[in-house]
Structures are given as structure tokens and as C-alpha cells.
TORVEX-93097 format. One record per residue (C-alpha): residue number from 1; residue in one letter; chain; z, y, x. Coordinates in steps of 0.2 Angstrom, whole numbers, plus 5000, padded with zeros to 4 digits. Last residue first. Example, Ala and Ser with C-alpha at 12.3 -4.5 7.8 and 13.67 -1.06 7.14 Angstrom:
2
> 2,s,A,5036,4995,5068 $
> 1,a,A,5039,4978,5062 $
This chain:
380
> 380,t,A,5216,5565,4530 $
> 379,r,A,5229,5578,4529 $
> 378,a,A,5237,5569,4514 $
> 377,a,A,5237,5552,4523 $
> 376,n,A,5246,5560,4538 $
> 375,d,A,5259,5568,4527 $
> 374,q,A,5262,5551,4518 $
> 373,s,A,5264,5542,4534 $
> 372,e,A,5276,5555,4540 $
> 371,d,A,5287,5554,4524 $
> 370,a,A,5287,5535,4526 $
> 369,a,A,5293,5536,4544 $
> 368,l,A,5306,5548,4540 $
> 367,q,A,5312,5537,4526 $
> 366,r,A,5313,5522,4538 $
> 365,v,A,5323,5533,4550 $
> 364,a,A,5335,5539,4537 $
> 363,i,A,5338,5521,4530 $
> 362,y,A,5342,5514,4547 $
> 361,r,A,5353,5529,4551 $
> 360,e,A,5363,5526,4535 $
> 359,s,A,5364,5507,4537 $
> 358,r,A,5370,5510,4555 $
> 357,r,A,5385,5520,4549 $
> 356,t,A,5396,5509,4560 $
> 355,r,A,5410,5506,4548 $
> 354,d,A,5398,5500,4534 $
> 353,n,A,5406,5496,4518 $
> 352,v,A,5395,5480,4516 $
> 351,q,A,5388,5474,4499 $
> 350,g,A,5380,5458,4503 $
> 349,v,A,5364,5458,4514 $
> 348,l,A,5357,5441,4516 $
> 347,q,A,5338,5441,4518 $
> 346,g,A,5336,5434,4536 $
> 345,c,A,5335,5416,4530 $
> 344,a,A,5331,5416,4511 $
> 343,a,A,5344,5420,4498 $
> 342,d,A,5335,5435,4490 $
> 341,i,A,5336,5427,4473 $
> 340,d,A,5317,5423,4472 $
> 339,d,A,5318,5420,4491 $
> 338,g,A,5329,5404,4487 $
> 337,r,A,5320,5393,4500 $
> 336,t,A,5307,5396,4513 $
> 335,t,A,5303,5379,4521 $
> 334,r,A,5308,5379,4539 $
> 333,t,A,5294,5374,4551 $
> 332,t,A,5299,5359,4562 $
> 331,v,A,5296,5356,4580 $
> 330,n,A,5300,5341,4592 $
> 329,f,A,5293,5347,4608 $
> 328,g,A,5280,5340,4620 $
> 327,g,A,5269,5355,4624 $
> 326,h,A,5257,5348,4611 $
> 325,h,A,5270,5350,4598 $
> 324,l,A,5273,5368,4604 $
> 323,l,A,5255,5372,4602 $
> 322,d,A,5254,5363,4585 $
> 321,q,A,5269,5374,4579 $
> 320,f,A,5260,5390,4584 $
> 319,r,A,5244,5385,4576 $
> 318,r,A,5253,5380,4560 $
> 317,i,A,5261,5397,4559 $
> 316,a,A,5245,5406,4563 $
> 315,n,A,5236,5396,4549 $
> 314,n,A,5250,5399,4537 $
> 313,s,A,5248,5418,4540 $
> 312,p,A,5262,5427,4549 $
> 311,r,A,5276,5435,4539 $
> 310,e,A,5277,5454,4541 $
> 309,y,A,5288,5466,4550 $
> 308,g,A,5293,5485,4548 $
> 307,s,A,5308,5480,4539 $
> 306,h,A,5306,5493,4525 $
> 305,p,A,5311,5482,4511 $
> 304,f,A,5314,5463,4515 $
> 303,p,A,5301,5451,4521 $
> 302,n,A,5306,5432,4525 $
> 301,f,A,5299,5429,4543 $
> 300,p,A,5293,5411,4545 $
> 299,i,A,5307,5401,4553 $
> 298,l,A,5302,5389,4567 $
> 297,n,A,5315,5376,4571 $
> 296,i,A,5314,5369,4588 $
> 295,k,A,5323,5353,4594 $
> 294,c,A,5331,5353,4611 $
> 293,p,A,5333,5345,4628 $
> 292,v,A,5331,5361,4640 $
> 291,d,A,5320,5357,4655 $
> 290,r,A,5304,5364,4648 $
> 289,l,A,5312,5377,4637 $
> 288,l,A,5306,5393,4646 $
> 287,e,A,5289,5385,4650 $
> 286,i,A,5285,5379,4632 $
> 285,m,A,5291,5396,4626 $
> 284,q,A,5279,5405,4637 $
> 283,a,A,5265,5395,4631 $
> 282,a,A,5270,5398,4613 $
> 281,h,A,5271,5416,4616 $
> 280,e,A,5254,5416,4624 $
> 279,p,A,5247,5408,4609 $
> 278,q,A,5253,5422,4598 $
> 277,d,A,5268,5422,4586 $
> 276,n,A,5280,5434,4594 $
> 275,v,A,5275,5451,4587 $
> 274,d,A,5258,5449,4579 $
> 273,k,A,5266,5443,4563 $
> 272,l,A,5284,5438,4566 $
> 271,l,A,5290,5420,4568 $
> 270,t,A,5308,5418,4568 $
> 269,y,A,5313,5405,4581 $
> 268,e,A,5329,5395,4580 $
> 267,i,A,5332,5383,4594 $
> 266,t,A,5343,5368,4591 $
> 265,l,A,5352,5361,4606 $
> 264,v,A,5352,5342,4608 $
> 263,r,A,5364,5328,4603 $
> 262,k,A,5360,5311,4611 $
> 261,g,A,5377,5306,4617 $
> 260,g,A,5388,5318,4626 $
> 259,l,A,5395,5334,4619 $
> 258,t,A,5401,5342,4635 $
> 257,s,A,5383,5344,4642 $
> 256,m,A,5379,5354,4626 $
> 255,y,A,5391,5368,4631 $
> 254,g,A,5384,5369,4649 $
> 253,m,A,5366,5369,4642 $
> 252,c,A,5370,5384,4631 $
> 251,s,A,5378,5393,4645 $
> 250,e,A,5363,5390,4656 $
> 249,l,A,5351,5395,4642 $
> 248,l,A,5360,5412,4640 $
> 247,m,A,5361,5416,4659 $
> 246,k,A,5342,5413,4660 $
> 245,l,A,5338,5422,4644 $
> 244,p,A,5347,5438,4647 $
> 243,y,A,5366,5441,4642 $
> 242,k,A,5369,5460,4641 $
> 241,k,A,5351,5466,4637 $
> 240,n,A,5349,5450,4627 $
> 239,i,A,5362,5457,4615 $
> 238,p,A,5348,5468,4608 $
> 237,v,A,5339,5453,4599 $
> 236,l,A,5322,5459,4594 $
> 235,q,A,5318,5472,4607 $
> 234,n,A,5328,5464,4622 $
> 233,r,A,5320,5448,4616 $
> 232,l,A,5302,5455,4620 $
> 231,e,A,5306,5460,4638 $
> 230,d,A,5317,5445,4641 $
> 229,n,A,5304,5432,4637 $
> 228,p,A,5301,5418,4624 $
> 227,a,A,5307,5428,4609 $
> 226,h,A,5316,5422,4593 $
> 225,l,A,5330,5413,4602 $
> 224,s,A,5344,5411,4588 $
> 223,l,A,5353,5397,4597 $
> 222,a,A,5360,5382,4587 $
> 221,l,A,5375,5372,4592 $
> 220,s,A,5382,5356,4585 $
> 219,v,A,5401,5356,4584 $
> 218,d,A,5413,5350,4598 $
> 217,i,A,5428,5361,4597 $
> 216,h,A,5441,5371,4606 $
> 215,k,A,5438,5371,4625 $
> 214,a,A,5420,5368,4622 $
> 213,l,A,5418,5385,4614 $
> 212,e,A,5424,5396,4629 $
> 211,d,A,5407,5396,4638 $
> 210,i,A,5399,5400,4621 $
> 209,m,A,5411,5414,4619 $
> 208,p,A,5407,5421,4636 $
> 207,v,A,5388,5420,4632 $
> 206,v,A,5387,5429,4615 $
> 205,g,A,5369,5423,4612 $
> 204,s,A,5362,5425,4595 $
> 203,t,A,5373,5411,4589 $
> 202,s,A,5372,5397,4576 $
> 201,l,A,5387,5385,4574 $
> 200,t,A,5382,5369,4566 $
> 199,v,A,5393,5356,4556 $
> 198,r,A,5383,5341,4553 $
> 197,r,A,5385,5333,4570 $
> 196,k,A,5404,5336,4569 $
> 195,s,A,5404,5325,4554 $
> 194,i,A,5411,5333,4538 $
> 193,g,A,5428,5326,4532 $
> 192,y,A,5431,5340,4520 $
> 191,g,A,5449,5344,4523 $
> 190,l,A,5462,5330,4526 $
> 189,d,A,5449,5321,4536 $
> 188,e,A,5447,5337,4546 $
> 187,m,A,5429,5342,4550 $
> 186,m,A,5428,5357,4538 $
> 185,i,A,5446,5361,4542 $
> 184,k,A,5441,5362,4561 $
> 183,m,A,5426,5373,4556 $
> 182,a,A,5438,5385,4548 $
> 181,a,A,5450,5387,4563 $
> 180,i,A,5435,5389,4575 $
> 179,v,A,5428,5403,4564 $
> 178,n,A,5444,5412,4563 $
> 177,d,A,5447,5411,4581 $
> 176,f,A,5429,5416,4587 $
> 175,n,A,5425,5431,4575 $
> 174,l,A,5412,5438,4588 $
> 173,l,A,5406,5420,4590 $
> 172,p,A,5401,5418,4572 $
> 171,e,A,5389,5433,4572 $
> 170,g,A,5388,5440,4555 $
> 169,m,A,5380,5435,4538 $
> 168,g,A,5376,5417,4535 $
> 167,m,A,5371,5405,4549 $
> 166,m,A,5387,5395,4552 $
> 165,v,A,5379,5379,4545 $
> 164,v,A,5388,5367,4534 $
> 163,n,A,5381,5349,4530 $
> 162,t,A,5385,5336,4517 $
> 161,i,A,5390,5348,4503 $
> 160,a,A,5386,5339,4486 $
> 159,r,A,5400,5325,4489 $
> 158,d,A,5399,5311,4477 $
> 157,i,A,5417,5307,4481 $
> 156,k,A,5423,5314,4497 $
> 155,a,A,5429,5331,4490 $
> 154,p,A,5440,5324,4477 $
> 153,v,A,5432,5334,4469 $
> 152,t,A,5414,5337,4467 $
> 151,g,A,5414,5348,4452 $
> 150,f,A,5399,5357,4459 $
> 149,s,A,5408,5374,4458 $
> 148,k,A,5423,5366,4467 $
> 147,n,A,5413,5362,4482 $
> 146,a,A,5406,5380,4482 $
> 145,l,A,5423,5388,4481 $
> 144,w,A,5431,5378,4495 $
> 143,v,A,5416,5380,4506 $
> 142,q,A,5416,5398,4504 $
> 141,g,A,5435,5398,4506 $
> 140,i,A,5433,5390,4523 $
> 139,v,A,5427,5407,4529 $
> 138,e,A,5438,5418,4519 $
> 137,a,A,5453,5408,4523 $
> 136,a,A,5449,5409,4542 $
> 135,t,A,5449,5428,4540 $
> 134,l,A,5432,5437,4539 $
> 133,n,A,5428,5449,4552 $
> 132,s,A,5425,5467,4546 $
> 131,n,A,5413,5481,4542 $
> 130,f,A,5397,5480,4552 $
> 129,g,A,5380,5488,4549 $
> 128,q,A,5369,5484,4534 $
> 127,k,A,5353,5483,4545 $
> 126,g,A,5361,5468,4553 $
> 125,t,A,5361,5458,4537 $
> 124,s,A,5343,5462,4534 $
> 123,c,A,5337,5453,4550 $
> 122,f,A,5321,5457,4559 $
> 121,s,A,5328,5470,4572 $
> 120,c,A,5344,5461,4577 $
> 119,d,A,5358,5473,4574 $
> 118,l,A,5372,5464,4583 $
> 117,a,A,5387,5471,4574 $
> 116,c,A,5385,5461,4558 $
> 115,g,A,5389,5464,4540 $
> 114,a,A,5405,5457,4533 $
> 113,q,A,5408,5443,4545 $
> 112,s,A,5408,5424,4546 $
> 111,s,A,5395,5419,4532 $
> 110,v,A,5392,5401,4527 $
> 109,c,A,5376,5392,4524 $
> 108,l,A,5380,5376,4514 $
> 107,t,A,5368,5362,4516 $
> 106,g,A,5366,5348,4503 $
> 105,r,A,5357,5332,4510 $
> 104,d,A,5345,5318,4507 $
> 103,d,A,5332,5325,4495 $
> 102,t,A,5336,5344,4499 $
> 101,p,A,5348,5356,4492 $
> 100,i,A,5351,5373,4500 $
> 99,y,A,5368,5382,4496 $
> 98,v,A,5370,5400,4501 $
> 97,t,A,5385,5411,4504 $
> 96,e,A,5385,5430,4503 $
> 95,v,A,5397,5443,4508 $
> 94,c,A,5405,5457,4499 $
> 93,s,A,5415,5472,4506 $
> 92,g,A,5432,5476,4500 $
> 91,s,A,5441,5472,4517 $
> 90,a,A,5449,5458,4508 $
> 89,v,A,5433,5448,4504 $
> 88,r,A,5422,5449,4489 $
> 87,v,A,5410,5435,4486 $
> 86,v,A,5392,5434,4482 $
> 85,w,A,5386,5416,4479 $
> 84,k,A,5369,5410,4481 $
> 83,r,A,5362,5394,4475 $
> 82,t,A,5345,5385,4480 $
> 81,g,A,5339,5374,4466 $
> 80,d,A,5320,5378,4468 $
> 79,a,A,5320,5390,4454 $
> 78,s,A,5334,5399,4462 $
> 77,i,A,5352,5399,4455 $
> 76,d,A,5363,5415,4456 $
> 75,e,A,5382,5417,4457 $
> 74,s,A,5391,5433,4456 $
> 73,v,A,5407,5442,4461 $
> 72,v,A,5417,5427,4466 $
> 71,e,A,5434,5433,4473 $
> 70,p,A,5437,5425,4490 $
> 69,g,A,5450,5410,4490 $
> 68,r,A,5468,5411,4488 $
> 67,i,A,5481,5397,4490 $
> 66,e,A,5498,5405,4490 $
> 65,a,A,5514,5405,4500 $
> 64,v,A,5532,5411,4501 $
> 63,a,A,5539,5410,4483 $
> 62,e,A,5527,5397,4476 $
> 61,l,A,5530,5386,4491 $
> 60,k,A,5549,5386,4488 $
> 59,e,A,5546,5382,4469 $
> 58,r,A,5535,5367,4474 $
> 57,l,A,5548,5362,4486 $
> 56,v,A,5561,5361,4473 $
> 55,k,A,5549,5352,4461 $
> 54,g,A,5545,5338,4473 $
> 53,v,A,5527,5336,4479 $
> 52,n,A,5518,5321,4473 $
> 51,t,A,5512,5331,4457 $
> 50,m,A,5504,5345,4466 $
> 49,a,A,5499,5354,4450 $
> 48,a,A,5514,5366,4451 $
> 47,f,A,5507,5372,4468 $
> 46,d,A,5492,5380,4459 $
> 45,d,A,5476,5383,4470 $
> 44,v,A,5469,5365,4468 $
> 43,g,A,5452,5361,4474 $
> 42,y,A,5455,5342,4474 $
> 41,h,A,5450,5337,4492 $
> 40,h,A,5453,5354,4500 $
> 39,i,A,5469,5361,4492 $
> 38,w,A,5477,5345,4486 $
> 37,k,A,5473,5336,4502 $
> 36,m,A,5480,5350,4513 $
> 35,v,A,5496,5350,4503 $
> 34,q,A,5499,5331,4506 $
> 33,g,A,5494,5333,4524 $
> 32,a,A,5506,5347,4527 $
> 31,r,A,5520,5338,4518 $
> 30,f,A,5520,5326,4533 $
> 29,r,A,5528,5339,4543 $
> 28,k,A,5545,5338,4534 $
> 27,e,A,5552,5355,4528 $
> 26,g,A,5563,5368,4535 $
> 25,i,A,5552,5383,4531 $
> 24,s,A,5546,5385,4548 $
> 23,d,A,5542,5367,4551 $
> 22,f,A,5531,5367,4535 $
> 21,f,A,5521,5381,4543 $
> 20,q,A,5520,5372,4559 $
> 19,e,A,5513,5357,4550 $
> 18,m,A,5500,5369,4541 $
> 17,e,A,5495,5376,4558 $
> 16,a,A,5492,5359,4566 $
> 15,l,A,5482,5354,4550 $
> 14,t,A,5472,5370,4551 $
> 13,l,A,5477,5384,4539 $
> 12,g,A,5464,5394,4530 $
> 11,l,A,5469,5390,4512 $
> 10,l,A,5488,5391,4515 $
> 9,n,A,5488,5410,4512 $
> 8,i,A,5505,5416,4518 $
> 7,k,A,5514,5427,4506 $
> 6,g,A,5517,5446,4508 $
> 5,t,A,5506,5450,4493 $
> 4,s,A,5494,5459,4504 $
> 3,t,A,5491,5443,4513 $
> 2,t,A,5500,5434,4528 $
> 1,m,A,5489,5424,4539 $
């Protein structure tokens, strides 16, 4: 991709694209691998530092190309070790990236869009509206920046980032080409060498692009389900009105059938107090997923201002998990991490220049509801 400087940003090029680039400037294709290693293994953004590349070629690269990651606006570290970066992208909006360390892994949650067009009712990102798709360089740039921040270069030595999940801001399948390119770099040995089992794409259910996915890549798939029936899911995840559950699950299973082995679909389910956390919802979920090889990840709702939803009690969460366990499913409940820096699941907001004006409408509706509540209280 050519940037505002008129130069090609090499950060977001896959190996095949990098080889095509070197062909286009009259250089040998093996140079692509050399330069990719410098960029992704060593975090280099200065051609002059590429010591196994000849001076003449370095000068040529300087004239026509650049290595530019997103601008880091801020970095916060939670008491539990979670880190959140706010980065500015070319559109002027800011997006957020979160790193979650555990005993045996380090997971980076990566954003694909500035804002989100889908407006899931319980997600703060959706309430910011939508501004732009991130470029491939801006998507992989989040991995590049995080990796450099840990000083883990070369990338394969003492690597802090073992897993990447496309679960940050945005719907990845609505930015298909750029996300596919970035994930290929994540898995490429000359990139970050992360196993296809450890790169996960999460979708709210863009069925045509799930059907397209297997033609391009074989990463793990997570489905943001959040409701066990179409009526409730239509309210929580509006895209369900276009692609209802039967169609969606058939599409997911079609993709999973291309992966082979023992890989299963991950089901993500945000628990909302008195909305989707009741025993009848668990029973419906057991029936819905009876023939779907999957593991279920329950996510207690992480509150954000004026959401209108609450986190269920710990007892309600355990009850729901136990019912699913007794139904024969592998179920885990996600531990809330990074909530003291607003980095918990569902809390990412960034600073989005909203083209949809959804954020204005959302704030206006919530303010009207608050005013009516105050008026009612005053009358009583």
C-alpha cells in the first residue's frame, strides 16, 4: 500500500507481496525474505540498519519504500500485568490493542477497524460508531509494536506473544483482505512464526466471508454467539437478522470441516444479568450446539457507562457454567483482566471519528432516558 508519503509501506506486505515488490524494482526475490526478517524478527524500521543488504539497494529502498507502524498515543499497564496500547491510524482515529499474560502464554488482542459497524448492544466499541478499516500494516503493526515493546527481538527468542486473537475493535471479516494479509504474516516463519492453532479470528457472523475464509487461510475460528435463539440474538447482535443462527452455524461448521484434526469452534458468550443468563437459556444453548463440536468461553459482562446491562452474580455465572458442563460441553469462564485500564473484553473504545453518527445518537438516547428517570423520580 502506498502511503501519504508516496512510498510503499513494507510492514503490511505478505511474503508473496514482498517478492512481487522486489520484482517490480528489478531486484532478486530472495531479498523479500531478508527484509521481512529485519522488519518482523528484529523490529527494524530503518533500511540503513539492514547490514546484509547492499548499500545501493538500501538507498533504492529508502527512495521508494518505508516501514511505518501505527503511532503509539499511550500505553497503560494494569495491576494484573495486562497492557493496553492506544495507537493512531491513518484515518486519524485511535484504536486499542491489549496484551494479556498468563502463566503459559501471552495473548495479544488485535483490532481490525476503527470503531465497528455492527452495533452489538453490549459492546462499547459498537457504541462509538464506525470510521475506517485498518490497513494490513496497521493490523500487523499492532503485533510489531507490542513485540518491540517487550524487547523480544529476534521474535522467536523468548517470545512474549504466543497467541494472537482478532477480537479487538471491529469485525475482522468486514475488513477481509487486510486481516487475511496480516494473519498470514503472523504465521509466516519470516514474520512471527505463530502456529495456525494460536491465531484466532473472532466473528459476529458475517456468513459470506466465513464461507470465503477457507479459500485463503486456516486459522482458528471463534463465534461471538451471545444468545441461544434468534429472537434474543436479533436484539443483541443485529447482524443475526441477516444471517440467522441455523445459517450461521452451518457456515461455521463448513469452515471447521476444512481444518481437519481435532480443532473445534470456539463459542464466545457474554453473560448479561437477567438477559441471557437464565437456566432456560442454558437449555436452549445445549440444544442449539448439540451437534457442533465446540468449546464454550463464557464472558461475564464488563460494564461501561450507560450500557443498560449488568454483570450477573458469581452464583448465576457458576450455575450457567455447571448447566452447560452437565450438558456435555467443555466450558470455561473468562477471568476479567485489565478492567482498571478499561482493557477488559467489550470495553475497548479508542477515539473514533464516527462517520455513522451512531455515537451521537447513542449518547442522546441515553441522556433522554436519564432525564426521564430523573423526572419520574421528582414526581414521586
